[in-house]
N, C-alpha and C positions, 0 to 999 in steps of 0.2 A: 665960709674960711675951711682951709686946709690946717691941722694941728701938728705941728713938726716939731719932735724932740730934740733939742742939741745932741744931744749922746747916747746912746745906747742903753738900755738898762743894763745893770751890770754892776761890779764892786769894785769901789777905791782898793779896798783891802779885802783879799779873801785867803788865807794861811790854813792850812791846814797841815799839823803835828802831832807824829807818835810818842810816847815818851819811854819807847823800842824801838828798835826795826829788829828784832830779833825775832824769826820765825817763828811762828806758833806759841808764841810768849801772848801775854794777855797785854795787852797795851791800852792806856788813858787818849786819846784821840781830845788833841786841841783845836776848836777852829775859832778864827778870828774872821767875821766878816763887816764889811761896812756898807751897805746899800749908796748907788745912786740915785735913787731914787725913793718912792713912799712903798712900802708892802703894808698892804691893809690885811686885818684878821680875817682868820679862815684861808690866807693862803700856804700851798705848800709846796716846801722848796726842799727837793731831794740833790742830795751831793750822792755823786757816782764818783769812780774811778778807784777807792781806796783800796789800795793793793795789800797782798796778805791774806786775802780771803778766800773763800772756796770756790775757783771757777764753775762752769756748768760742766756737772760732772756728763754728761751728754759723749762729749769728746776724751774721755777718758773710760779705760775697764773697772778702775778704782780708782775712787780720789785720794790727790793724795794725802800724808800722813797728818798734815796741819788739819786739814778739813775736818778729821775729824774728834778734835778737841773739843768737847764738852762746856770748854770754859767761853767758849764764843759762840755760842745758841745762836739763831735767830729768834728775835723778842719784837711781839708785838708794841709792846710800852718798853721801851728801852728808858732805863732814869738817867736823866740830866744832871750836871752840878753845874756850881759856878754861876757868876752875877747875872747870868742871863737868860739860865736857866727857865725863867719864869717867862719870857717871853715866846715860847716854844710850849707852855703849858706844863715844863717840868718833865718831859718826856718825849723820845722819838719811837719812829717804827726802825728795827734793825732788818735786814736780811745779812746775812753772814755768806751765801750762796753768793751774791751777785755784790756783793758792797756797798749795796745804798744805802743811807739813812736819809729817811722823811721826816722834816720839820715839820708839824703845822703851826704857822702863827696865830697864836695866841691873842695877843696886842700889835695892832698898827706897830711898823717900824718909821719913825721919819728918815727921809735919805739924809745922809751922811752920820745917821745912829749910831 
């Protein structure tokens, strides 16, 4: 028999909100996500497309001024806060140049949780 999903894996809720939209300012990013599938521990989730981060400098002679902001460095271990931070082991890996945040699932997440 062939197993078939009734819907593709995704999120019934997925929002990403900054605390400010001021270019170059420090901002707290709030992520609200509710998966429609079971996510096992040790799975990596990568959030991409965050704007106001440093673009690839290969296409520029000099990176834009906001990329030199030392308040937004790339961090192999960025502390997470909030009620669900323990699900991701309390930290994620942030790359300020690409705008990618990698979260490693420390505790399995049930569908709809």
